[in-house]
C-alpha positions in Angstrom: 57.9 84.8 158.8 60.3 87.2 157.1 62.5 85.7 154.4 65.8 84.7 156.3 68.1 86.5 153.8 66.1 89.7 154.1 65.9 89.4 157.9 69.7 89.3 158.0 70.0 92.5 155.9 67.3 94.7 157.4 67.0 96.4 160.8 63.9 94.9 162.3 64.4 96.5 165.7 63.3 100.0 164.9 60.6 101.2 167.3 57.1 102.1 165.9 56.8 105.6 164.5 55.0 108.0 166.9 54.0 111.6 166.3 56.9 112.7 168.4 59.3 110.7 166.3 58.4 112.1 162.9 61.1 114.8 162.9 63.7 112.1 163.8 62.4 109.8 161.1 62.8 112.6 158.5 66.3 113.4 159.7 67.3 109.8 159.3 66.0 109.5 155.8 68.4 107.6 153.5 70.2 110.2 151.3 70.3 109.0 147.7 73.5 110.3 146.1 73.9 111.7 142.6 76.1 108.7 141.8 73.3 106.3 142.7 70.8 108.3 140.6 73.1 108.2 137.5 73.8 104.4 137.7 77.2 104.6 136.3 76.4 107.3 133.7 73.4 105.5 132.2 70.9 108.0 133.7 70.9 111.8 133.8 68.7 113.9 136.0 67.4 117.5 136.1 65.3 119.5 138.6 62.1 121.2 137.4 59.1 123.1 138.8 55.7 121.5 138.1 53.4 124.4 138.8 55.0 125.0 142.2 55.8 121.4 143.0 59.6 120.6 142.8 60.2 117.6 140.7 63.2 115.4 139.8 63.3 114.2 136.2 65.4 111.1 135.3 66.2 110.3 131.7 68.2 107.6 130.0 71.6 108.9 128.8 72.6 108.4 125.2 69.6 106.3 124.1 66.1 106.8 122.8 63.8 107.9 125.4 60.8 105.8 126.3 57.4 106.7 127.7 57.0 108.6 131.0 56.5 107.3 134.6 55.2 109.5 137.5 56.6 108.0 140.6 55.4 109.0 144.1 57.8 108.3 147.0 57.0 106.5 150.2 57.4 107.6 153.8 54.1 107.0 155.6 52.7 110.3 154.4 55.0 112.1 156.9 58.6 111.6 155.5 60.6 111.1 152.3 61.7 113.3 149.4 61.6 113.2 145.7 64.9 111.3 145.8 63.5 108.6 148.1 63.4 105.1 146.6 65.2 106.2 143.5 68.4 104.4 144.3 66.5 101.3 143.2 64.0 102.6 140.8 66.5 104.4 138.6 66.9 100.9 137.0 63.6 101.5 135.3 65.2 104.4 133.4 68.5 102.6 132.6 66.8 99.2 131.6 63.6 100.4 130.0 64.5 103.9 128.9 61.5 105.4 130.6 61.5 109.1 131.7 60.8 109.1 135.4 59.3 112.2 137.2 59.4 112.3 141.0 57.6 115.1 142.8 58.3 116.6 146.2 54.8 116.5 147.5 54.0 118.2 150.8 54.0 116.1 153.9 51.6 115.6 156.8 51.0 116.6 159.6 52.0 120.1 158.5 50.1 119.6 155.3 47.2 117.2 155.8 44.9 115.9 153.1 44.3 117.0 150.5 47.7 118.8 150.1 49.8 115.7 149.3 47.5 114.3 146.6 46.8 117.7 145.2 50.6 118.1 144.6 50.7 114.7 142.9 47.8 115.4 140.7 49.2 118.9 139.9 52.4 117.1 138.7 50.3 114.8 136.5 48.6 117.7 134.8 52.0 119.5 134.4 53.3 116.4 132.7 50.4 116.3 130.3 50.9 120.0 129.3 54.6 119.4 128.8 54.3 116.4 126.5 54.8 113.6 129.1 51.6 112.1 127.9 49.8 108.9 129.2 52.3 108.1 131.9 52.3 105.1 134.2 51.6 106.3 137.7 53.7 104.4 140.2 54.3 104.6 143.9 55.7 102.9 146.9 54.0 102.6 150.3 52.4 106.0 151.0 53.3 106.8 147.4 51.4 103.7 146.3 48.3 105.0 148.0 48.8 108.4 146.4 49.3 106.7 143.0 46.0 104.9 143.4 44.3 108.2 144.5 45.7 110.1 141.6 44.5 107.4 139.2 41.0 107.7 140.7 41.1 111.5 140.4 42.2 111.2 136.7 39.2 108.9 136.1 36.7 111.0 137.9 38.0 114.4 136.5 38.2 113.1 133.0 42.0 113.1 132.7 44.8 113.3 132.2 45.1 110.0 130.6 47.0 107.3 132.5 48.3 104.1 130.8 48.7 102.1 134.0 49.1 102.2 137.7 51.9 100.4 139.6 51.2 100.1 143.3 54.1 98.8 145.4 53.1 97.8 149.0 50.5 100.5 148.8 49.0 102.4 151.8 45.3 102.4 150.9 43.0 102.1 153.9 42.9 104.5 156.9 40.6 102.2 158.8 43.4 99.8 159.7 40.9 97.0 160.2 42.1 94.1 158.0 43.7 91.0 159.6 47.1 91.9 158.4 46.8 95.4 159.9 46.3 93.8 163.3 48.8 90.9 162.7 52.1 92.8 162.7 52.6 94.7 165.9 56.4 94.5 166.1 59.4 92.8 164.6 59.0 94.2 161.1 59.7 97.4 159.2 56.3 99.1 159.4 53.9 98.0 162.2 50.3 98.8 163.2 51.2 101.7 165.5 53.4 103.3 162.8 50.5 103.0 160.3 48.1 104.6 162.6 50.6 107.5 163.2 50.8 108.1 159.4 47.1 108.0 158.8 46.3 110.2 161.8 48.9 112.8 160.6 47.2 112.9 157.2 43.6 112.9 158.4 43.5 113.9 162.0 40.3 113.0 163.9 38.6 112.0 160.6 40.8 108.8 160.4 38.7 105.7 160.4 35.4 107.7 160.4 32.6 107.8 157.8 33.7 110.9 155.8 37.1 110.0 154.5 37.5 110.6 150.7 38.8 107.9 148.4 41.3 110.5 147.2 42.8 110.3 150.7 42.3 106.5 151.2 41.6 104.7 147.9 40.2 101.6 149.6 37.2 103.9 150.4 36.3 104.0 146.7 33.0 102.3 146.1 33.6 102.0 142.4 36.9 100.6 141.0 35.7 100.3 137.4 37.2 102.3 134.5 40.8 102.1 135.8 43.9 101.5 133.6 46.0 98.4 133.7 47.0 97.8 137.3 50.0 96.1 139.0 49.8 95.5 142.8 52.5 93.8 144.8 53.1 93.4 148.5 55.0 91.2 150.9 53.2 88.5 152.9 54.7 90.0 156.1 53.3 93.5 155.6 50.6 95.4 157.4 49.3 96.4 153.9 49.0 92.9 152.6 45.2 92.4 152.9 44.2 95.8 151.7 46.4 95.4 148.7 45.0 92.0 147.9 41.5 93.4 148.3 42.1 96.3 146.1 43.3 94.1 143.2 40.3 91.7 143.8 37.8 94.6 143.6 39.4 95.8 140.3 38.8 92.3 138.9 35.2 92.3 140.3 34.6 95.6 138.5 35.8 94.1 135.2 39.3 95.6 135.3 42.8 94.4 134.5 45.0 93.8 137.5 48.1 91.7 138.2 48.7 90.8 141.8 51.8 89.5 143.5 52.2 88.6 147.2 55.9 87.9 147.9 56.3 85.2 150.5 58.4 86.4 153.4 58.6 89.9 152.2 58.4 92.6 154.8 57.3 96.2 154.1 59.7 97.8 151.6 61.9 94.7 151.4 63.1 95.2 147.9 64.4 98.6 148.6 65.8 97.9 152.0 67.6 94.7 150.8 67.9 95.2 147.0 70.4 92.4 146.5 68.4 89.7 148.2 67.1 87.0 145.9 63.4 87.8 146.7 64.0 91.5 146.0 65.6 90.8 142.6 62.6 88.6 141.7 60.1 91.2 142.7 61.9 94.0 140.8 62.3 91.8 137.7 58.6 91.0 137.7 57.7 94.7 138.0 60.0 95.6 135.1 58.5 92.9 132.9 55.0 94.4 133.6 56.3 97.9 133.0 57.8 96.8 129.7 54.6 95.3 128.5 52.5 98.4 129.5 54.9 101.0 128.1 56.0 99.1 124.9 53.6 101.0 122.6 53.5 104.3 124.4 54.7 107.6 122.8 58.0 109.0 124.2 58.1 112.3 125.9 59.9 115.4 124.6 63.6 115.6 124.9 
């Protein structure tokens, strides 16, 4: 059951995403304004080119700059922009002083795997060359899956160094076979059919088959050892609940450091869709506390 306060604030009647509906979903993306990004003047932002990937760089205004965060937006692999989600996440910049880099990665189905994750990894390497060293890699939904994939790539390719990964309701498993992936068919913000649409756009006929790379679907990784400090959170009323819980559990089993939160009554993306709800405030405050602990001793990026 969805938290009653969130249910009253969020549109739960949206039909499942279909391939034919991708263009409409993109057209209806929430437009995050400049005023929302600057949070009353506490944040400044600039545009940059990360080796061909457009990025938005948010910095704290008038205060010492903290360590960097690479944030990858959500949108089911088929929608969203570098501004998506930042109406809420700019508080990381204003409250913690982090410098947040948000890339405009290419979207499926026009640009299937590996294009999206390549753009995200390219941004990470650009950050390293430009002094944004040892970032936390964060992401929401599809961006959470991409954040996990980029972290695996950095481990397997020998860098760049990552100080932590923050996975918010992450989209990790193309097989769509967990109990929660079958449980939520309607009446919530991201349902099974929408999930299948997103994964099929990214992978085509390979979705669910034996040859999917963990850099496309991180749940496919056989080895989750050697990863940085990890934070995973997800709502209890979310298609991605069980794959998120499993991912954190497998990091523990591999000897790693993971913090897991399953928010009771949270639907997919609840904290961004209803940011003023009590549950949303709790979830964001808990994330910020983890970010503060991970970034406390990190070196700040260049001004």
